N, C-alpha and C positions, 0 to 999 in steps of 0.2 A: 504493499501499498504505498504510495506516494503523499507524503505529509510535506505541504506547502504553507508555510506560515505567511500571510498576508498583512502582520504589523497591527499595530492599535487601530480602532475605529470609534471615531466621533464625527460629528457632523454629517452623519450618515455616510460614510465611505471609510475603506479601510486605507491605510496610509500607505501601503504598498498592494496594492491591488492585484499585482501581477506575482507576488511573492517575496520574501525577504530574501536578497541578494548581495547587496553590498551593505555589510554592518560596520563599515569604518566608522561610522559618526556613531554608533552605537555608545553610550558611558557605561554598559556592560554586557556580557553575551553569557547566554545559557546553552549548554550543549546535552542534548538528550539522546540517551542511548534506550534503548527497550531493556527493561527488567528482565524481560524472558530471552534476551539475547544479545550479550552486552558488546557483540560484535557490529550490529547493526545501530547505525546513527538514526535515528527517526526525524530530527531537526536540530535546527540551530536559531536561537532567539535573539533579537536584539532587543537591549533594554533602554529605553530611552525616556530619562527622568523629567526632560524638558515637555514631554507632552501631559504631564499631571496638570499642569495650568489648562490647557487646550482641553482637554478631556471634560474637566469640571466647568469650564467655561459651556461648553458643548451641552451638558447636562442643565446647566441655568438656563440656557436660550430654549431648551426644547421643552423646559417645565411651563414656560409662560404659555404657550398653547394646550400642551398635553392635559395640565389640570382643568382647563376650561371645558374640554370636551365631556360631553354625556356618557354615562356606564355604558349606555347600549352601545356607544361608538367604541370605546376601548374594548368593550367585550368582542365586537366585531374584528379588532387587530388581534385580540388573542385568538380566536377560532381561525383566522388566517395563519398564525403563527403553528397552531396545531395543524394544520393540513400540510404545510412545509414539513414539520419533524416526521410526519407519517412517512414522506417519501424519501426521509434520510435516516431512517433509522439504522439499515443495514450498514452503512457509511459510519455512523456514529459507535455502533457496536463494534465494529472493528477497529477503531481509533482508541476505543477504552480499554479492547483487548490488549491491544500491543504497548499503550501509553502505560495502563495501571498495572498489567499483567494478570487480571482476573480472567477465567476462563470465558471463551466466546459466549457459552449458554448464558452465564451470568451477566457477560457485559448486554446481551439482548435484553435481558430484565430491565435494567437500567434505562436503555435506549427508550423500551416501551412504556417507562414511566412518565417520559416527559410530555407523551401524549396525553395519558390518565390525569395528569396533574393539573390540565389546562380545565378541563371537566370538574375536579373537585374544587379548582378556586372558582370558577363561575357558579356553580351548584351551590356549594357549602360554604364556602369563604365569603362571598359577596354579600350574603343573608346577614353577616354580621356587622357591615357597615353601611347599611341603608339607613337613612334619614328616618328616625323615630318622632312621634308626636304624642304628646299626652294632652289631650281633652280637658280643658278646665284644672290645670294643674293649680291654678288659684284661681279665684272668681273671675270670671270673666275673661280669663287669660289663658292662652293654650302655651304649652311647651313642648320645644323640638330640642332633640339631639341631631348634630350635625357633624359627620366626619369628613375633615379636610385633609389633603395630604402633606407631608413633611416638608418637602422639596427634594433637591437631588440626593438619592440613596447611593449608597456604597454596599456594594457586595463583594465579600471575601470569601472565595469557594476552597473548597479541601480536595486533597488529591484523590481519595479512596470513592468518592460518589461525584466527580467534578462536574457532571451535567446534571444529575436529579436533583442534588441537595440545593446547588446555586438555583437552578429552575426555579422551584416552590417559592423562594424569596424573591427572586424576579418578577414572577407573575404577580403575586401577591402585590408588590410596590407599585406594578404597572397600572393594576386593576384599581388601585387605591388614588392614583392621579399623581404619582410620584415619577421623576425620572432615574434613570438607572446607570451607575458606572460599576462595572464587572470588571474585578481582578481575580483572576484564576490562581490557582497554584502554579507556580513555576514548573511543575513537575508533569503538568498535563494540559498543556496550552492549546494543543492542537484540538482535543476533544472540544473543550470550551468554543475554541474557534468556530467549528463546525456547529455549533448550538447558536453562535453570534450570526452566523451566516443564515440561519433559517429566521431570527428575527429581520436581518436585511432585507430577506427575499418577501418576507411578509409585508412589508411596506411601511414598516413604522416611521414615522417623520422624523426627519434629521435632529439628533440630539434626546431623543427619547430613551435609545439604548445604547450605551457607550463600552467601551472594552479597552482595558489596558493591561499590558505584559509587565512584568516585573518580579522584584524580591520582595524581600522583606521591608526595604527602605521605601519601595514604592508604596507599599501600605502604610507605612508611617507617615509619607508625606500627604496621602489621600486623607487618613484619620484627622490629621490635625488641621485640615481645611475647615474654615470656618466656613463655608460654603455648603458643606457636606451636613445634612440634616439628619440622616440616619444613617446608621453603619450596621449592619447584618454579618457575622461572622460564623464561620462553621469551622473547628480546629483545635488545637491542643491548649490545655489549659495555660500553660506559660504564654503564648501569644495572646490569647484572650485578656490577661492580665496586663499584658503590656499595650493592648488598645485602650482599657479601662485608665490607664496611668496616662495616657497620652490624650484622653477626652475629657477627663475628671471634671475640669474647671469649665468647661463648653456646657452649659445648662441647656442650648438650643440643639444638641444632639440628641438622639434616641439611640441607645447601643443594645442590640440584642445578640446574646452570645450562645451560640451551641457548642459545649466542649467536650471532654473526656467523659469515661466511664470505667469504673472498676464493678462490673456487672455482676450478680450473683444468682444462683437459681436453688431452691430448696426442693430437695426429692424427699417427701414423707413417706413413712413405711406403706402407706397404701398408694404409692404411685402404682400405674399401668406402665411397667417398665418398656415393654414393646413399644408402647407410644412413646414415652420421653427419649428412648435413645435415638432416633433419627432426629427429633427436634433439639437435642443437645449437641449431636455431631454438626449439626447446621451452625447452632448457634456458636459454638468454639471455634469453628474452622472456615465458615466461608469468607470468601474474601481474604485467605490465609489470614484470618484473625484482625483483619485491619479495619473493623468495624466499631464506631463509639459504642455500639451496643452489643458487640461480643461478649459471650458469656466467658469471665475470667475463672470464677471460684464456684464450685458445686458443695453445696452442703447435702449431704447424704446420710439419711438415718440410717443409725448402725444396723436394723435387722436386715437393710437391702443391701448395705454397701459392698459386700463381696461379690453378690452376684450382681450387681449394677457394673461395678467399675470392671470384672471380668469381662462382661460382655461389651462393655464400650471400650475397652483396652484393644480386644480384637476387632472391632469395627474401625478405630481408629488407625490401627496397622494394615487397613485394607485401602486405605484412602490414597487415590492413585494423584501423584504431584507430576505437574509437566507445563508443557508449553500449552499457554491458553488456546492458540489455533491449530498447530501441528501435530497436536497429539491424537494418538488413535488406540484405544477408544479414548474419549474425552476426559479430560482430568478433572477432577473435583477442585483442587487448587493449583493456583499458579503459582508464579514467584512473588518475593516483597517487592517494594515499590523501589528500594535502593539500596546501597551499601549500609548507610546509616541504619536504616530499618533492620537490615541482617545483623549488624554489630549489637544495634539495641537486644534483639530479641536474644541472640546467647550469652549476652550479659546479665540480662531478667534471669533465665534459665539457672545461671550460676549463682546468683543473689539466693534464689529458691534453695539450692543445695547448700550456699553457706548459711542460711537462716533455719536450716533442719528439714526441709522437706525431701521425701524421696523421690526419687525418679522412676516412674512407672513406665513411661515410654520417653527416651532420651532426644532432646533437639540435634539434629543431624543436619551438617552442610551436605546436599543431593546432587549428584549427577544425573541429568535426565537427558544429555544428547545435547546440549545448549550451555553457552556459559552464561549462566544469571543467577539472580539471588533466590534459588531454591534451597527450600529448608523443609524437614520433615514435620508433623504437628506432635507436641510434645504434651505428657501428662505428668503430674507431680501429686503427691498424696502426702498427709501430715495429719497426725492424730492430735496433735498438741502444737499449732503452728503460732509463730511470732506474730501476732496481730499488730504490732507496730512495725514490722519490718517492712523493707523495699518490695519484697515480692508480693505483699499482698496491699500495700497501701499504693502503690504505683501503677498505673495503667502501662501493660506491655505493649499492644497494639502487634501482637503476632499470634501465630497457632498455638496457644497454650492453654489448659486448663488445671486446676488447683482442686483437688478432692480434699475435703475436710468432712469426718463424721460426727454426728451429733446425736444425744439423747431425747431432749424436748424441742419442741420449735420454736419455746424462748430462746433458747441458746442459740439456735440457728438464726434466729431475726438478729440478735445481739452482734453475731459475727457478719452478717450482713450490712449492718449499720456502722462498721467499726471503720471502714474506711473514709476517706474525705470527698468522695465520688457520691453521686446518687442520681445515675440516669434511667438506668434498666434493671429490673429484676423478675423472677419467676419463679411459682410456686407449681410443683406436681401433688395433687393431692385428690381425692374423693371425697373428702370432708369439707363441707361449707364452712363450717365455724373456723378451720384451719385458714382458709383463703381470706376469710374476713380479718383474722387477727392479723395475717401479713400485711393487708391492705390498710389495715388501720395503723400499723406500727413500724413497718418498713420505709425509710426515708429515701424515696425515690420517684421520679417524676412519670415513669412507667410501670406498672404491676401487673403481670400476665397470670392466668390460671391456665396451667396444663397448655401453655404454650412458652416456645423460647423467647429470650430476649431480642431476639432480631427480626425483621419482617415487620415494623409498625404500619399502621394504614395512615393514610393523609387525612382521612377523614376526623381525626382525633387529633388534640394537642399532643405535640413532640417536645418535650424539654425535661431537663432535668435540675435537680436542687444541688446545694452546697457547691462543690468545684465543677459541676456538670453543666451549669448556666447561670444566668442571672436572671431568672422569673419572667422569661420573656419567651415563652414555648413557640416552636415552628409549625408547619405542617398546617392544619386548618386554622389555626390561632394565628398564625403568622401576620395576617393583614391586620390583626389588633395594634401591632406596632408600627404600622406603615401610615398610621393617621393622628391626627390631633382631634380630641374631641372637643366639640364646642357646644354650649348649651345656649339655648335663645328664648327669651320669653317674649310671647305675641298678645299685645292688648288688642282685644277686637273691639273695644268701645273706646274711641278717640276723644269722647267726650265727657268721659266721667271724673277727668280730674280737674279740679278749682283751686285758683289762688286762695280761696277762703280755708282751705282745706290744710294748710301749710301753718304749722304753728311755730310761733317765736318770730313773726315779723313784727316791725313797727308799725303803728297806724300811723295813717296819711295825717 
């Protein structure tokens, strides 16, 4: 697949419509190799910091017209985008597989989600920002709640779902009347560019949707600019904290963060093991564990721990790891995203051993016939884990799970809550009272019953507590953070007020 970068996009056009060829004027360069085949260079990007001002200015100009359009007109543009996305899904899938390293079958799932998210945004999210009227909120006075756009908004995307996650934030912002500057991960520029081409082909007015390549320095320049009124970020806790540090004195900015997770699953003694096994296999190892909702810890009741762990180990050892496109039969797992992710994965597994965890399935570097960041999934176990250790407290972002046995549900919930994250949790049980106890006491934004922590629905809020977010959940409720809420009192009788009713005036 030929990947041709077209540069940044603002004022309705790419800066290099025929592709980036001369990078001599770039302030920085990014060379991208496929994580599945390091001998294959996918593209080289130029970073132009002097485009930051032009991109924001474009979004400002676009906002003046876009905010005045009716919802019906904006919805029409979103539907045109949806039509274009459908024609590009195969191309987007291939790009995701090669850039991220996720197997093609999984990449196709992400590409299909771009289409379905348009429908959810129009049918479910739109209802949340329709003008509300309260008749006779006061005598002879009607009340209105009006939702007005923020202004130019910045969307900073992640590498693991470079299209799907950013797409949801972009669509909500656009429908609400904002314009968008999209800065993708520097690891997945081409996939993000394909999505931008869909917006361009859909005919959005110039300046409504904008796109800039770059590094963390680019993001820092964008987040600190006073013209940016909304910042929507998906990524690590560390970067999220830097965004808050960069913006906390600017009260004109709304910052919504979707950060990491250290997600747990509780397997109670009445768990249907045959149902839980495939759910947990996917939860721990899909996308090579590079999901913010991946299950890291499995709290297993002592009555079923030997049976479950034995079967789970056997299934884990059957997982095929291979090239995301060329593997026959298809692989379940592809490579990790880059060398840093690979090193981090092995470092964390070593922390586990240092902190007393038993290695049931070791983490190994794999040779699959291609030079890439291929690793095996791993499993650890500890009867008495160090709850303050790095292995439990930190997000691994790799294909590892850690089994911990428990006696009673209160003990399991305590371990689930011991980390500084609170994104996703699940419990497998046939006892409704156990589920209700978990729903009440677990500190997490997502809590599932007999379903894994991965695979959330766009029709519900998606967000975490503690270090997993800042109380601005995405998915269906993303649109809530794309508007200013304005109250209006409408007096129906403009003859009712009299000067004589004003107390404290001097007599003539």
